[in-house]
All heavy atoms as TSV, in Angstrom:
chain	resi	resn	atom	element	x	y	z
A	1	MET	N	N	-38.037	-23.461	-18.676
A	1	MET	CA	C	-37.104	-24.548	-18.460
A	1	MET	C	C	-37.287	-25.035	-17.015
A	1	MET	O	O	-37.288	-24.241	-16.089
A	1	MET	CB	C	-35.678	-24.019	-18.671
A	1	MET	CG	C	-34.707	-25.096	-19.032
A	1	MET	SD	S	-33.001	-24.567	-19.298
A	1	MET	CE	C	-33.095	-23.347	-20.551
A	2	ASP	N	N	-37.449	-26.344	-16.820
A	2	ASP	CA	C	-37.646	-26.810	-15.460
A	2	ASP	C	C	-36.330	-26.793	-14.689
A	2	ASP	O	O	-35.245	-26.675	-15.251
A	2	ASP	CB	C	-38.312	-28.180	-15.428
A	2	ASP	CG	C	-37.437	-29.311	-15.956
A	2	ASP	OD1	O	-36.223	-29.150	-16.050
A	2	ASP	OD2	O	-37.999	-30.375	-16.253
A	3	ALA	N	N	-36.426	-26.892	-13.372
A	3	ALA	CA	C	-35.267	-26.740	-12.497
A	3	ALA	C	C	-34.185	-27.782	-12.769
A	3	ALA	O	O	-32.992	-27.455	-12.771
A	3	ALA	CB	C	-35.713	-26.793	-11.041
A	4	GLU	N	N	-34.571	-29.029	-12.993
A	4	GLU	CA	C	-33.581	-30.085	-13.239
A	4	GLU	C	C	-32.815	-29.819	-14.529
A	4	GLU	O	O	-31.599	-29.961	-14.582
A	4	GLU	CB	C	-34.258	-31.454	-13.302
A	4	GLU	CG	C	-33.306	-32.598	-13.627
A	4	GLU	CD	C	-32.179	-32.782	-12.616
A	4	GLU	OE1	O	-32.339	-32.410	-11.437
A	4	GLU	OE2	O	-31.131	-33.298	-13.025
A	5	LEU	N	N	-33.509	-29.431	-15.575
A	5	LEU	CA	C	-32.854	-29.136	-16.844
A	5	LEU	C	C	-31.910	-27.943	-16.699
A	5	LEU	O	O	-30.791	-27.963	-17.216
A	5	LEU	CB	C	-33.898	-28.863	-17.927
A	5	LEU	CG	C	-33.372	-28.631	-19.329
A	5	LEU	CD1	C	-32.494	-29.782	-19.802
A	5	LEU	CD2	C	-34.536	-28.436	-20.289
A	6	LEU	N	N	-32.330	-26.942	-15.972
A	6	LEU	CA	C	-31.487	-25.776	-15.739
A	6	LEU	C	C	-30.209	-26.174	-14.990
A	6	LEU	O	O	-29.117	-25.725	-15.343
A	6	LEU	CB	C	-32.260	-24.716	-14.961
A	6	LEU	CG	C	-31.543	-23.402	-14.721
A	6	LEU	CD1	C	-31.102	-22.766	-16.025
A	6	LEU	CD2	C	-32.444	-22.448	-13.948
A	7	ARG	N	N	-30.323	-27.025	-13.992
A	7	ARG	CA	C	-29.145	-27.500	-13.243
A	7	ARG	C	C	-28.204	-28.272	-14.163
A	7	ARG	O	O	-26.986	-28.110	-14.087
A	7	ARG	CB	C	-29.567	-28.370	-12.066
A	7	ARG	CG	C	-30.065	-27.572	-10.877
A	7	ARG	CD	C	-30.199	-28.445	-9.634
A	7	ARG	NE	N	-31.235	-29.456	-9.768
A	7	ARG	CZ	C	-32.519	-29.279	-9.504
A	7	ARG	NH1	N	-32.954	-28.104	-9.093
A	7	ARG	NH2	N	-33.387	-30.254	-9.652
A	8	ARG	N	N	-28.756	-29.090	-15.036
A	8	ARG	CA	C	-27.926	-29.861	-15.970
A	8	ARG	C	C	-27.180	-28.936	-16.927
A	8	ARG	O	O	-25.997	-29.143	-17.203
A	8	ARG	CB	C	-28.784	-30.847	-16.748
A	8	ARG	CG	C	-29.367	-31.934	-15.878
A	8	ARG	CD	C	-30.335	-32.757	-16.648
A	8	ARG	NE	N	-29.770	-34.095	-16.790
A	8	ARG	CZ	C	-30.296	-35.031	-17.521
A	8	ARG	NH1	N	-31.380	-34.792	-18.217
A	8	ARG	NH2	N	-29.738	-36.218	-17.575
A	9	VAL	N	N	-27.853	-27.932	-17.436
A	9	VAL	CA	C	-27.209	-26.970	-18.337
A	9	VAL	C	C	-26.095	-26.225	-17.600
A	9	VAL	O	O	-25.000	-26.042	-18.135
A	9	VAL	CB	C	-28.249	-25.979	-18.916
A	9	VAL	CG1	C	-27.567	-24.818	-19.628
A	9	VAL	CG2	C	-29.196	-26.695	-19.859
A	10	GLU	N	N	-26.353	-25.830	-16.376
A	10	GLU	CA	C	-25.335	-25.132	-15.591
A	10	GLU	C	C	-24.122	-26.020	-15.352
A	10	GLU	O	O	-22.981	-25.557	-15.448
A	10	GLU	CB	C	-25.917	-24.651	-14.267
A	10	GLU	CG	C	-26.878	-23.493	-14.441
A	10	GLU	CD	C	-27.609	-23.128	-13.158
A	10	GLU	OE1	O	-27.492	-23.863	-12.141
A	10	GLU	OE2	O	-28.307	-22.101	-13.176
A	11	ARG	N	N	-24.341	-27.306	-15.075
A	11	ARG	CA	C	-23.210	-28.232	-14.890
A	11	ARG	C	C	-22.417	-28.390	-16.182
A	11	ARG	O	O	-21.187	-28.434	-16.163
A	11	ARG	CB	C	-23.703	-29.588	-14.389
A	11	ARG	CG	C	-24.091	-29.590	-12.922
A	11	ARG	CD	C	-24.251	-30.995	-12.381
A	11	ARG	NE	N	-25.214	-31.790	-13.109
A	11	ARG	CZ	C	-26.493	-31.962	-12.766
A	11	ARG	NH1	N	-26.964	-31.389	-11.692
A	11	ARG	NH2	N	-27.281	-32.718	-13.485
A	12	LEU	N	N	-23.111	-28.468	-17.305
A	12	LEU	CA	C	-22.426	-28.561	-18.597
A	12	LEU	C	C	-21.589	-27.309	-18.860
A	12	LEU	O	O	-20.460	-27.399	-19.349
A	12	LEU	CB	C	-23.430	-28.772	-19.725
A	12	LEU	CG	C	-24.040	-30.167	-19.816
A	12	LEU	CD1	C	-25.157	-30.166	-20.845
A	12	LEU	CD2	C	-22.985	-31.187	-20.166
A	13	GLU	N	N	-22.137	-26.159	-18.541
A	13	GLU	CA	C	-21.394	-24.914	-18.723
A	13	GLU	C	C	-20.139	-24.905	-17.851
A	13	GLU	O	O	-19.070	-24.488	-18.303
A	13	GLU	CB	C	-22.269	-23.715	-18.396
A	13	GLU	CG	C	-23.349	-23.465	-19.413
A	13	GLU	CD	C	-24.325	-22.391	-18.988
A	13	GLU	OE1	O	-24.318	-21.980	-17.803
A	13	GLU	OE2	O	-25.113	-21.952	-19.838
A	14	GLU	N	N	-20.267	-25.363	-16.609
A	14	GLU	CA	C	-19.116	-25.420	-15.718
A	14	GLU	C	C	-18.045	-26.363	-16.260
A	14	GLU	O	O	-16.850	-26.055	-16.221
A	14	GLU	CB	C	-19.547	-25.874	-14.319
A	14	GLU	CG	C	-20.369	-24.845	-13.580
A	14	GLU	CD	C	-20.992	-25.398	-12.304
A	14	GLU	OE1	O	-20.699	-26.548	-11.929
A	14	GLU	OE2	O	-21.766	-24.659	-11.679
A	15	LYS	N	N	-18.476	-27.501	-16.786
A	15	LYS	CA	C	-17.525	-28.454	-17.358
A	15	LYS	C	C	-16.845	-27.866	-18.581
A	15	LYS	O	O	-15.632	-28.027	-18.759
A	15	LYS	CB	C	-18.227	-29.763	-17.718
A	15	LYS	CG	C	-18.605	-30.569	-16.495
A	15	LYS	CD	C	-19.324	-31.840	-16.880
A	15	LYS	CE	C	-19.725	-32.601	-15.631
A	15	LYS	NZ	N	-20.388	-33.865	-15.970
A	16	LEU	N	N	-17.596	-27.183	-19.420
A	16	LEU	CA	C	-17.015	-26.554	-20.595
A	16	LEU	C	C	-15.993	-25.504	-20.191
A	16	LEU	O	O	-14.901	-25.429	-20.767
A	16	LEU	CB	C	-18.104	-25.943	-21.473
A	16	LEU	CG	C	-17.635	-25.255	-22.750
A	16	LEU	CD1	C	-16.840	-26.205	-23.638
A	16	LEU	CD2	C	-18.816	-24.682	-23.499
A	17	ASP	N	N	-16.317	-24.708	-19.196
A	17	ASP	CA	C	-15.374	-23.710	-18.714
A	17	ASP	C	C	-14.094	-24.364	-18.196
A	17	ASP	O	O	-12.992	-23.882	-18.448
A	17	ASP	CB	C	-15.997	-22.848	-17.616
A	17	ASP	CG	C	-17.035	-21.878	-18.152
A	17	ASP	OD1	O	-17.015	-21.586	-19.367
A	17	ASP	OD2	O	-17.860	-21.409	-17.357
A	18	ARG	N	N	-14.226	-25.471	-17.487
A	18	ARG	CA	C	-13.052	-26.183	-16.968
A	18	ARG	C	C	-12.215	-26.752	-18.114
A	18	ARG	O	O	-10.983	-26.685	-18.097
A	18	ARG	CB	C	-13.501	-27.304	-16.022
A	18	ARG	CG	C	-12.375	-28.104	-15.462
A	18	ARG	CD	C	-11.516	-27.274	-14.525
A	18	ARG	NE	N	-10.432	-28.093	-14.042
A	18	ARG	CZ	C	-9.160	-27.734	-14.043
A	18	ARG	NH1	N	-8.814	-26.538	-14.454
A	18	ARG	NH2	N	-8.237	-28.548	-13.624
A	19	ILE	N	N	-12.872	-27.304	-19.111
A	19	ILE	CA	C	-12.158	-27.825	-20.280
A	19	ILE	C	C	-11.383	-26.700	-20.961
A	19	ILE	O	O	-10.232	-26.882	-21.362
A	19	ILE	CB	C	-13.142	-28.503	-21.257
A	19	ILE	CG1	C	-13.654	-29.809	-20.655
A	19	ILE	CG2	C	-12.490	-28.752	-22.606
A	19	ILE	CD1	C	-14.827	-30.412	-21.392
A	20	LEU	N	N	-12.001	-25.541	-21.062
A	20	LEU	CA	C	-11.318	-24.398	-21.665
A	20	LEU	C	C	-10.053	-24.045	-20.896
A	20	LEU	O	O	-9.008	-23.774	-21.491
A	20	LEU	CB	C	-12.250	-23.187	-21.720
A	20	LEU	CG	C	-13.347	-23.226	-22.757
A	20	LEU	CD1	C	-14.290	-22.043	-22.566
A	20	LEU	CD2	C	-12.762	-23.212	-24.137
A	21	GLU	N	N	-10.136	-24.050	-19.584
A	21	GLU	CA	C	-8.974	-23.747	-18.764
A	21	GLU	C	C	-7.848	-24.751	-19.012
A	21	GLU	O	O	-6.685	-24.370	-19.154
A	21	GLU	CB	C	-9.345	-23.753	-17.287
A	21	GLU	CG	C	-10.225	-22.608	-16.860
A	21	GLU	CD	C	-10.705	-22.753	-15.431
A	21	GLU	OE1	O	-10.187	-23.626	-14.699
A	21	GLU	OE2	O	-11.591	-21.974	-15.029
A	22	ILE	N	N	-8.191	-26.010	-19.075
A	22	ILE	CA	C	-7.194	-27.061	-19.270
A	22	ILE	C	C	-6.542	-26.951	-20.643
A	22	ILE	O	O	-5.334	-27.131	-20.794
A	22	ILE	CB	C	-7.836	-28.455	-19.084
A	22	ILE	CG1	C	-8.237	-28.645	-17.624
A	22	ILE	CG2	C	-6.896	-29.560	-19.545
A	22	ILE	CD1	C	-9.110	-29.860	-17.374
A	23	LEU	N	N	-7.336	-26.632	-21.656
A	23	LEU	CA	C	-6.834	-26.627	-23.027
A	23	LEU	C	C	-6.170	-25.319	-23.463
A	23	LEU	O	O	-5.562	-25.269	-24.525
A	23	LEU	CB	C	-7.974	-26.950	-23.994
A	23	LEU	CG	C	-8.532	-28.355	-23.914
A	23	LEU	CD1	C	-9.706	-28.500	-24.867
A	23	LEU	CD2	C	-7.465	-29.389	-24.222
A	24	GLU	N	N	-6.258	-24.281	-22.654
A	24	GLU	CA	C	-5.728	-22.984	-23.064
A	24	GLU	C	C	-4.284	-23.064	-23.552
A	24	GLU	O	O	-3.912	-22.394	-24.505
A	24	GLU	CB	C	-5.849	-21.961	-21.946
A	24	GLU	CG	C	-7.173	-21.279	-21.925
A	24	GLU	CD	C	-7.239	-20.166	-20.894
A	24	GLU	OE1	O	-6.464	-20.176	-19.914
A	24	GLU	OE2	O	-8.071	-19.286	-21.083
A	25	ASP	N	N	-3.470	-23.872	-22.909
A	25	ASP	CA	C	-2.066	-23.982	-23.300
A	25	ASP	C	C	-1.902	-24.682	-24.642
A	25	ASP	O	O	-0.872	-24.521	-25.304
A	25	ASP	CB	C	-1.266	-24.743	-22.240
A	25	ASP	CG	C	-1.155	-23.964	-20.949
A	25	ASP	OD1	O	-1.267	-22.719	-20.990
A	25	ASP	OD2	O	-0.952	-24.583	-19.894
A	26	GLU	N	N	-2.882	-25.465	-25.051
A	26	GLU	CA	C	-2.784	-26.240	-26.282
A	26	GLU	C	C	-3.446	-25.568	-27.482
A	26	GLU	O	O	-3.168	-25.924	-28.617
A	26	GLU	CB	C	-3.423	-27.618	-26.080
A	26	GLU	CG	C	-2.828	-28.425	-24.945
A	26	GLU	CD	C	-1.370	-28.803	-25.181
A	26	GLU	OE1	O	-1.013	-29.082	-26.325
A	26	GLU	OE2	O	-0.602	-28.788	-24.201
A	27	LEU	N	N	-4.318	-24.611	-27.226
A	27	LEU	CA	C	-5.095	-24.004	-28.300
A	27	LEU	C	C	-4.493	-22.686	-28.760
A	27	LEU	O	O	-3.817	-21.999	-27.997
A	27	LEU	CB	C	-6.530	-23.743	-27.821
A	27	LEU	CG	C	-7.335	-24.962	-27.398
A	27	LEU	CD1	C	-8.658	-24.523	-26.808
A	27	LEU	CD2	C	-7.548	-25.911	-28.547
A	28	THR	N	N	-4.796	-22.340	-29.997
A	28	THR	CA	C	-4.396	-21.029	-30.498
A	28	THR	C	C	-5.338	-19.976	-29.916
A	28	THR	O	O	-6.435	-20.300	-29.416
A	28	THR	CB	C	-4.483	-20.968	-32.036
A	28	THR	OG1	O	-5.864	-21.097	-32.417
A	28	THR	CG2	C	-3.653	-22.062	-32.692
A	29	GLU	N	N	-4.941	-18.738	-29.990
A	29	GLU	CA	C	-5.772	-17.643	-29.493
A	29	GLU	C	C	-7.128	-17.629	-30.202
A	29	GLU	O	O	-8.166	-17.409	-29.581
A	29	GLU	CB	C	-5.055	-16.307	-29.696
A	29	GLU	CG	C	-5.766	-15.144	-29.065
A	29	GLU	CD	C	-5.778	-15.194	-27.551
A	29	GLU	OE1	O	-4.855	-15.762	-26.951
A	29	GLU	OE2	O	-6.737	-14.674	-26.963
A	30	GLU	N	N	-7.135	-17.891	-31.503
A	30	GLU	CA	C	-8.382	-17.916	-32.274
A	30	GLU	C	C	-9.310	-19.026	-31.788
A	30	GLU	O	O	-10.524	-18.821	-31.650
A	30	GLU	CB	C	-8.073	-18.115	-33.757
A	30	GLU	CG	C	-9.292	-18.072	-34.649
A	30	GLU	CD	C	-8.922	-18.229	-36.114
A	30	GLU	OE1	O	-8.178	-17.374	-36.627
A	30	GLU	OE2	O	-9.371	-19.219	-36.712
A	31	GLU	N	N	-8.770	-20.198	-31.506
A	31	GLU	CA	C	-9.586	-21.318	-31.012
A	31	GLU	C	C	-10.160	-21.004	-29.640
A	31	GLU	O	O	-11.324	-21.309	-29.364
A	31	GLU	CB	C	-8.745	-22.591	-30.955
A	31	GLU	CG	C	-8.365	-23.126	-32.319
A	31	GLU	CD	C	-7.317	-24.217	-32.265
A	31	GLU	OE1	O	-6.407	-24.154	-31.411
A	31	GLU	OE2	O	-7.418	-25.147	-33.078
A	32	ILE	N	N	-9.366	-20.372	-28.802
A	32	ILE	CA	C	-9.841	-19.990	-27.472
A	32	ILE	C	C	-10.980	-18.987	-27.578
A	32	ILE	O	O	-12.007	-19.118	-26.894
A	32	ILE	CB	C	-8.685	-19.413	-26.620
A	32	ILE	CG1	C	-7.673	-20.518	-26.292
A	32	ILE	CG2	C	-9.215	-18.771	-25.335
A	32	ILE	CD1	C	-6.383	-20.015	-25.680
A	33	GLU	N	N	-10.829	-17.997	-28.446
A	33	GLU	CA	C	-11.879	-16.998	-28.633
A	33	GLU	C	C	-13.171	-17.635	-29.126
A	33	GLU	O	O	-14.261	-17.281	-28.672
A	33	GLU	CB	C	-11.411	-15.913	-29.600
A	33	GLU	CG	C	-10.352	-15.002	-29.008
A	33	GLU	CD	C	-9.778	-14.022	-30.010
A	33	GLU	OE1	O	-10.300	-13.936	-31.144
A	33	GLU	OE2	O	-8.796	-13.350	-29.665
A	34	GLU	N	N	-13.065	-18.577	-30.051
A	34	GLU	CA	C	-14.257	-19.261	-30.576
A	34	GLU	C	C	-14.964	-20.042	-29.465
A	34	GLU	O	O	-16.192	-19.976	-29.335
A	34	GLU	CB	C	-13.880	-20.197	-31.721
A	34	GLU	CG	C	-15.050	-20.987	-32.280
A	34	GLU	CD	C	-16.115	-20.135	-32.929
A	34	GLU	OE1	O	-15.828	-19.005	-33.355
A	34	GLU	OE2	O	-17.257	-20.613	-33.015
A	35	LEU	N	N	-14.212	-20.753	-28.660
A	35	LEU	CA	C	-14.823	-21.499	-27.558
A	35	LEU	C	C	-15.437	-20.566	-26.525
A	35	LEU	O	O	-16.499	-20.870	-25.960
A	35	LEU	CB	C	-13.786	-22.424	-26.913
A	35	LEU	CG	C	-13.364	-23.614	-27.766
A	35	LEU	CD1	C	-12.209	-24.357	-27.100
A	35	LEU	CD2	C	-14.519	-24.550	-28.026
A	36	ASN	N	N	-14.824	-19.438	-26.280
A	36	ASN	CA	C	-15.395	-18.455	-25.357
A	36	ASN	C	C	-16.711	-17.910	-25.892
A	36	ASN	O	O	-17.661	-17.712	-25.131
A	36	ASN	CB	C	-14.411	-17.317	-25.096
A	36	ASN	CG	C	-13.301	-17.702	-24.160
A	36	ASN	OD1	O	-13.445	-18.607	-23.346
A	36	ASN	ND2	N	-12.166	-17.031	-24.272
A	37	ARG	N	N	-16.779	-17.677	-27.211
A	37	ARG	CA	C	-18.040	-17.198	-27.816
A	37	ARG	C	C	-19.145	-18.253	-27.658
A	37	ARG	O	O	-20.287	-17.933	-27.335
A	37	ARG	CB	C	-17.833	-16.859	-29.288
A	37	ARG	CG	C	-17.117	-15.542	-29.527
A	37	ARG	CD	C	-17.175	-15.118	-30.987
A	37	ARG	NE	N	-16.414	-15.999	-31.856
A	37	ARG	CZ	C	-15.123	-15.869	-32.135
A	37	ARG	NH1	N	-14.441	-14.880	-31.619
A	37	ARG	NH2	N	-14.510	-16.717	-32.940
A	38	ILE	N	N	-18.791	-19.509	-27.878
A	38	ILE	CA	C	-19.769	-20.591	-27.727
A	38	ILE	C	C	-20.244	-20.666	-26.285
A	38	ILE	O	O	-21.445	-20.788	-26.010
A	38	ILE	CB	C	-19.165	-21.927	-28.191
A	38	ILE	CG1	C	-18.968	-21.927	-29.706
A	38	ILE	CG2	C	-20.051	-23.108	-27.760
A	38	ILE	CD1	C	-18.153	-23.090	-30.236
A	39	SER	N	N	-19.311	-20.584	-25.352
A	39	SER	CA	C	-19.659	-20.640	-23.930
A	39	SER	C	C	-20.596	-19.496	-23.558
A	39	SER	O	O	-21.579	-19.691	-22.832
A	39	SER	CB	C	-18.382	-20.585	-23.085
A	39	SER	OG	O	-18.681	-20.644	-21.720
A	40	GLU	N	N	-20.319	-18.312	-24.049
A	40	GLU	CA	C	-21.166	-17.160	-23.755
A	40	GLU	C	C	-22.566	-17.349	-24.337
A	40	GLU	O	O	-23.560	-17.028	-23.688
A	40	GLU	CB	C	-20.520	-15.886	-24.310
A	40	GLU	CG	C	-21.259	-14.632	-23.914
A	40	GLU	CD	C	-21.317	-14.404	-22.421
A	40	GLU	OE1	O	-20.384	-14.799	-21.706
A	40	GLU	OE2	O	-22.332	-13.840	-21.958
A	41	ARG	N	N	-22.646	-17.889	-25.545
A	41	ARG	CA	C	-23.955	-18.164	-26.142
A	41	ARG	C	C	-24.744	-19.141	-25.274
A	41	ARG	O	O	-25.956	-18.976	-25.070
A	41	ARG	CB	C	-23.793	-18.731	-27.546
A	41	ARG	CG	C	-23.345	-17.712	-28.573
A	41	ARG	CD	C	-23.020	-18.315	-29.907
A	41	ARG	NE	N	-24.119	-19.093	-30.449
A	41	ARG	CZ	C	-23.976	-20.007	-31.411
A	41	ARG	NH1	N	-22.793	-20.234	-31.947
A	41	ARG	NH2	N	-25.017	-20.673	-31.842
A	42	MET	N	N	-24.069	-20.153	-24.765
A	42	MET	CA	C	-24.740	-21.140	-23.916
A	42	MET	C	C	-25.238	-20.495	-22.628
A	42	MET	O	O	-26.329	-20.800	-22.162
A	42	MET	CB	C	-23.793	-22.300	-23.613
A	42	MET	CG	C	-23.490	-23.151	-24.831
A	42	MET	SD	S	-22.235	-24.400	-24.523
A	42	MET	CE	C	-23.144	-25.504	-23.456
A	43	ARG	N	N	-24.435	-19.617	-22.063
A	43	ARG	CA	C	-24.851	-18.926	-20.830
A	43	ARG	C	C	-26.106	-18.100	-21.050
A	43	ARG	O	O	-26.917	-17.938	-20.148
A	43	ARG	CB	C	-23.725	-18.012	-20.330
A	43	ARG	CG	C	-22.664	-18.714	-19.573
A	43	ARG	CD	C	-21.743	-17.710	-18.878
A	43	ARG	NE	N	-20.569	-18.388	-18.408
A	43	ARG	CZ	C	-19.397	-18.396	-19.017
A	43	ARG	NH1	N	-19.227	-17.722	-20.135
A	43	ARG	NH2	N	-18.383	-19.047	-18.514
A	44	LYS	N	N	-26.241	-17.553	-22.250
A	44	LYS	CA	C	-27.402	-16.729	-22.583
A	44	LYS	C	C	-28.627	-17.583	-22.911
A	44	LYS	O	O	-29.695	-17.059	-23.163
A	44	LYS	CB	C	-27.089	-15.827	-23.771
A	44	LYS	CG	C	-26.071	-14.758	-23.462
A	44	LYS	CD	C	-25.773	-13.949	-24.704
A	44	LYS	CE	C	-24.729	-12.890	-24.430
A	44	LYS	NZ	N	-24.401	-12.136	-25.663
A	45	GLY	N	N	-28.438	-18.897	-22.936
A	45	GLY	CA	C	-29.549	-19.791	-23.213
A	45	GLY	C	C	-29.763	-20.079	-24.685
A	45	GLY	O	O	-30.766	-20.686	-25.055
A	46	GLU	N	N	-28.826	-19.639	-25.522
A	46	GLU	CA	C	-28.955	-19.907	-26.949
A	46	GLU	C	C	-28.652	-21.380	-27.234
A	46	GLU	O	O	-27.849	-21.994	-26.544
A	46	GLU	CB	C	-27.976	-19.043	-27.747
A	46	GLU	CG	C	-28.279	-17.579	-27.705
A	46	GLU	CD	C	-27.281	-16.760	-28.521
A	46	GLU	OE1	O	-26.787	-17.277	-29.546
A	46	GLU	OE2	O	-27.002	-15.630	-28.109
A	47	LYS	N	N	-29.284	-21.898	-28.240
A	47	LYS	CA	C	-28.992	-23.254	-28.664
A	47	LYS	C	C	-27.712	-23.232	-29.469
A	47	LYS	O	O	-27.546	-22.408	-30.367
A	47	LYS	CB	C	-30.131	-23.815	-29.507
A	47	LYS	CG	C	-31.393	-24.042	-28.718
A	47	LYS	CD	C	-32.458	-24.652	-29.577
A	47	LYS	CE	C	-33.715	-24.877	-28.737
A	47	LYS	NZ	N	-34.784	-25.469	-29.544
A	48	VAL	N	N	-26.796	-24.146	-29.137
A	48	VAL	CA	C	-25.522	-24.234	-29.830
A	48	VAL	C	C	-25.472	-25.605	-30.519
A	48	VAL	O	O	-25.534	-26.636	-29.852
A	48	VAL	CB	C	-24.336	-24.084	-28.848
A	48	VAL	CG1	C	-23.019	-24.250	-29.582
A	48	VAL	CG2	C	-24.398	-22.746	-28.130
A	49	PRO	N	N	-25.390	-25.608	-31.844
A	49	PRO	CA	C	-25.336	-26.885	-32.565
A	49	PRO	C	C	-24.146	-27.721	-32.099
A	49	PRO	O	O	-23.066	-27.215	-31.831
A	49	PRO	CB	C	-25.174	-26.466	-34.030
A	49	PRO	CG	C	-25.655	-25.059	-34.088
A	49	PRO	CD	C	-25.348	-24.468	-32.757
A	50	LEU	N	N	-24.350	-29.029	-32.027
A	50	LEU	CA	C	-23.307	-29.932	-31.599
A	50	LEU	C	C	-22.059	-29.794	-32.467
A	50	LEU	O	O	-20.930	-29.845	-31.962
A	50	LEU	CB	C	-23.809	-31.374	-31.624
A	50	LEU	CG	C	-22.858	-32.457	-31.143
A	50	LEU	CD1	C	-22.401	-32.186	-29.713
A	50	LEU	CD2	C	-23.487	-33.813	-31.253
A	51	ASP	N	N	-22.236	-29.552	-33.748
A	51	ASP	CA	C	-21.088	-29.389	-34.652
A	51	ASP	C	C	-20.210	-28.211	-34.240
A	51	ASP	O	O	-19.001	-28.229	-34.476
A	51	ASP	CB	C	-21.547	-29.194	-36.095
A	51	ASP	CG	C	-22.079	-30.479	-36.703
A	51	ASP	OD1	O	-21.813	-31.571	-36.147
A	51	ASP	OD2	O	-22.782	-30.393	-37.727
A	52	ASP	N	N	-20.783	-27.182	-33.626
A	52	ASP	CA	C	-19.999	-26.033	-33.160
A	52	ASP	C	C	-19.109	-26.426	-31.976
A	52	ASP	O	O	-18.100	-25.774	-31.734
A	52	ASP	CB	C	-20.903	-24.879	-32.741
A	52	ASP	CG	C	-21.550	-24.193	-33.928
A	52	ASP	OD1	O	-21.243	-24.552	-35.083
A	52	ASP	OD2	O	-22.366	-23.281	-33.691
A	53	LEU	N	N	-19.504	-27.450	-31.250
A	53	LEU	CA	C	-18.745	-27.870	-30.072
A	53	LEU	C	C	-17.631	-28.850	-30.401
A	53	LEU	O	O	-16.709	-29.024	-29.623
A	53	LEU	CB	C	-19.676	-28.497	-29.035
A	53	LEU	CG	C	-20.769	-27.592	-28.487
A	53	LEU	CD1	C	-21.703	-28.391	-27.599
A	53	LEU	CD2	C	-20.171	-26.409	-27.744
A	54	ILE	N	N	-17.724	-29.458	-31.559
A	54	ILE	CA	C	-16.734	-30.491	-31.931
A	54	ILE	C	C	-15.570	-29.854	-32.654
A	54	ILE	O	O	-15.655	-28.984	-33.389
A	54	ILE	CB	C	-17.393	-31.581	-32.797
A	54	ILE	CG1	C	-18.483	-32.242	-31.979
A	54	ILE	CG2	C	-16.374	-32.571	-33.285
A	54	ILE	CD1	C	-19.279	-33.283	-32.744
C-alpha cells in the first residue's frame, strides 16, 4: 500500500472512530459492538464491504 493511500485509510479510521463516539448515546449496545468490530477489521487492513458500513 503506498504512503498516500495508507494516510487516507488512517484518516477514514479516525473519522469512523469519532462518529462512533458521537453516536454512542443514540445506538444500542449491539450496534456499538458491531461498529467496533468493523473498525477493528479496518485497522487490521481487512476489506470491509460498503454494505457493512451502512
